[in-house]
N, C-alpha and C positions, 0 to 999 in steps of 0.2 A: 458425058461431061467429066465424070470422075476419072475416066481413062486418060483424058488430056491432062488433067491436073496431076496425075501420078507421073506421067512421062515428062511433063514440063518441069516438075519439081526435081526429078532426077537429073535432067539436063542442066538446070541452074546449079544444082549441088555439084555436079561434075565440073562445070565450067568454073565455079568459084574455087573449088579445090585445086584445079590446075593453075588458075591465075595466081592465087596466093601461095600455092605450094612452092613456087620458085624461091620464096624467102627462106625456105628451109635448107636450101643448098649451101654448102660451105662457102665462106667469103672468098677463098682463093679461086673457086670455080666461077663465082659471079664476076670477079675482076677480069677474067679472060674472055667473057662473052658479053653480049648485049642483053641485059636483063629485061629491058622493055620489049624487045622482039620475042624473047623466050616466053614472056608471060602470055602473049597472044597465041603462040604456038601451043603452049600448055593448056590454055583455055579451050582451044579447038579440040585437042585430043580429049580433054576432060569432058567436054560437051558430048563428044561422040560416044565415049564409054558410058556416060550418063544416059544417053539415049538407049543404048543396048540394055543397060540395067533397068531402065524404066519400062521397056517393053517386057522384060522378064517379070518384073514386079507386077505389071498390069495383068499379065496372063495368070500369074499366081493368085492375084486378088480375085479374078473372075472365077477361077476354079474353086477357091475358098467360098466365094459367094454362092456358087451353085450347090456346094455341099451343105451350106448352112440352110439354104432354102428348103431342101428335102429332109433335113434333119428333124426328128420329132422334137416338140417343144420341151418335153421333160428332159431329153438328152442334152439339148442346148442349155437349159437352165443348170443342170447338174455340172456340165463342163465349165460353165461360167463361175459357179461357186467353187469348183475345184481349182480353177486358175487363180482366183482371188486368195483362197486359203493357202495355196502353194507359194504365192508371192509373199504373203504375210509371214509364213514360216521362214522363208528365205531371208527376209529382212531381219527377223528376230535373231536368226543365227549369225548374220553378218555384222550385227551391231558390235559385238566384242572385237571383231577383226579390225574395224576402223579405229579402235582405241589403242591398238598395238603400235609401238614405234617401229617404223620401217625406214631403212636408209634411202636417200634420194635416188640412188641408182636402181632401186627396186620399187620406185613409186608407182610404176604401172601395175604392180601386183594387186593392189586393192581394187581398182575398177575392173580389171580383168576377172578376178575372182568373183566380184559381185555379179557380173554379167553371166558367167558360167553357172554359178549357184542358182541365180534367179531362173534361168532357162531350165535347169534340171528340175527344180522344185515345181515350176509351173507345169511342165510336162507330166511330172509324177502326179500332181494334183488332178489334172484332167484325166489321166489314165485311171486313177483310183475312183474318180467320180463315175466313169463309165461302168466300172465293175460293181461298186457298192453304193453309188449315189442314191438310187431310188430306195434301196433297202434302208439306208440311213434316215432318209426323210420319213419313211414309214415308222421307224422307231421313235423319232422325235415327235411326230404328230400323226399317230395312226388313225385318228378319227376323222380328221378334216381333209387329208390329202386326196382321197378319192372323190369326195364331194366337190372340192375346189376344181379338180381336173374335169369333172363332169360338167360343172357350171361353165367352165371356159371352153367346153367342146373338145378338149384334148382327148378324153376317153369317151367312148360310147356307153350307153346304159348296159348293153350286152357285154358279156365277158370277152376280153381280147383273146383271140386264138393265135397260136404259134404253130407254124408249119415246119415239119421236119423234112429231111431230104427224100426219104422213101415215099412220103405222101405226095411231094411235088412230082417226082418221076412217075408215080403210079398214074396220075392224070385224072382220077375220078373226082378230085377236089374241085376242078374246074366245072365239071358237070354238076356237082352238088351245089356250087354257087349259082349256076344258071337256073336251078330249080327254085331258088329263093328260100330254102330251108335253113341255110347257114347265115347267122346274124353276126353283127359286130365286126370289129377290125381284124384283119389277118396280118400278122407280123411275120416277115421272112428275115431271120437274123442274117447278118453279113457273113458269119462263118458257114451258114448253110449254102449261100451263094458261092462262096469259095470252094466248098466241097463239090458242088455241082460243076464248077469250072474245072476242078481237078479231074473229075470223072469224064467230062467232055474232052479233055486233052489227053486222055489215056491212050496207050498204044493198042489196047484191046478193043476190037471193033464193037462188040456188044456193049461194053461200058461206055464207049464214046457216043454211041447212038442214044443210050439212056440218059447220059448227061446233057446232050443237046436237046433231047426231048423235054427234060426238066426246065432248061433255060427258056425254051420256046413257050412252054406253058406259063411260066412266070411272066414273060413279056405280054402274053395274051391277057392274063389276069390284070396286069397293071393298066393295059389299054382299055379293058372293058369296065373295070371297077374303080379306077382312079384312086381316090383318097382312102378307100377301104383296104387297099393292099399297100402296106408300108414296109420299107426296108429298114430294119432296126440295126443301128451301128454298134451295139454292144458286143464286146468280145471278152474272153477270159483267158488271159495268157497263162495263168497258173493251172488251167485245166486242159488236158491233152485231147480228150475225145469229144466229138460233136454231140453225142447223146448226153454226156454229163453237162455240157454247156447249155443244152436245151432245157434240162431239168432245172439248172440254176436260174436261167432267165425266167422260166415259168414261175419259180418260187418268188423271185424278186418283184415281178409285176402282177403277181396273183392271176396269171393267165391260164388258159386251157390249152393243152398240147394236143395237136391233131397228128395222128400217125397211123401207119399200118404195120409198124415194126413190133412184133410180139414181145421181144426182150425189152425194148424201150418202154413199152406199155407196162410191163411188170415192175421195172425199176422206178418208173414215175409213180406208180401206185404205192410202192413201198415208202416213197418220200412224200406222200400225201399231195401229189400234184394231180389235178383233174385232167383226164385223158379222154379224147374222143377217138376211138379206133374205127377207121373206115371199114375194115374187114368185119368187125362186130355189127356195124350198121348194115352191111350187105347181107350178113347172115340173118339179121332180124327181119329184113324186108323180103326174104325168100318166102314163097307160098308155104303154108302149113298143110301137110297131108295127114289125114287121119285114117286109121284102119277102115278098110272098106272102099276107100277112094280108088278110082281107076286111073291108070296112066298109059299113054302110048309112047313107046320108046324102042330104040334099036338095041339089041343085045350085041355088045362089042367084043367081049372076051369072057373067058371062064374065070370063076371065082376061086377062093381058097379051098372050098370043099369040092369033092369030085363032081357033084351034080349042079353046082351053082353057076349062074351066068351073071355078068355085070353089064349094066348100061348106065347112061348119064342123061340127066335132064339138061335143058337148055342153059340153066344157070350153073352147071357143073356139078350138081349134087349127084353123088354115087347111089345107084340103086342096085342092091344085091337081090337076084331073082333065084328063088329056090326052084329046082328042076328046070333051070333055064339054060343049061349048057347046050342042049340039043338044038336050041334056037339061035345059036351064035350066027350073026350076019343077017338076021331076019328082024322085021318090024313086029312088035309083039304088044298086045294089050295085057297089062298086069293089074292085079289088085293089091293094094298096100296092106301089109299085115302089121307092121310096126315101124317106128322111126327112132333113131338114136342120135342125140346131139353130143358131139365131142369137141375138144379144144381145137382139133384139126378141121372141124367142119361137121356137116350133117350127113348121116347115112339113112337110106330108106330100104326096108326089107319088103319084098313082095313075092307073089306067086303068079304064074301064068293064069289067066282067067279060066282057061279050060280046066286046069288042075284044081283051082279054087272051087269050082262048081261041082267037082266030083264028091 
């Protein structure tokens, strides 16, 4: 119904403009032609152009409606407040302008300036609300904002999680959600999707595959988990890097950042942002081996020391085998002597069972 109303309104407006626009022609031109016939011709052309503009306006309205439907409520409210504040500031600044005496030849200057200034401040207000709206609300009413959003169902009791690009491309986040251990909403910022699209359009084959994999994972998560996976529209034009934008967003919404990027993890911790590192989780879930435990593995290569051999467990943990170099290429049962946890991962030291029993 609304589509028909928009199109018919533009047709009537175009027809009326064409019909009455003839009166604006110079008198000498009207004296040479038939004004009555020209009115109907102008009406027809005006209605035709009104139809075209109406279709364009109707399509623009539907696109806007689709964006508003998927927009988070807090973003919609902050943009509405920013729009109202921008228009109020514009009107306050324009008030002195209308008091200035302007010659009749420049009478168009006032309304034209009013329109341009109103558009500029309305857009500025909405842009600033995207960047600082939520933080401003927290400063004004830090005690009640979370409880009111929880009561309205906008936020979930569990902390909201923010996914970074490396976490999405990695793919383990989808498996983690399938297990049910990850609670709360998952936010994917718009600038993360843009970075994934840039990677997917890269001329480098490996990057292109990684970018497409990340986009496919996001689509699967949206299809499987619906409202739990939300595209967040916030962006920060004053910040150039995606990592810095992620930290700013996490600070503003008091969210938890999920990543497997070591450097981003450190930067976020420095700025007191909660971080869940998938690599740390994987390390914590690896089996614990104590001195005396037995392992079966294949010796792959020699170690740093002349007599050492190196093998790997199924989860990728490196096992350094003393006196294991002569067993390279063979399956061997070893006895754990010690384990070392480093920032790069975990290493296990062992000896061949035969040597350990000597």
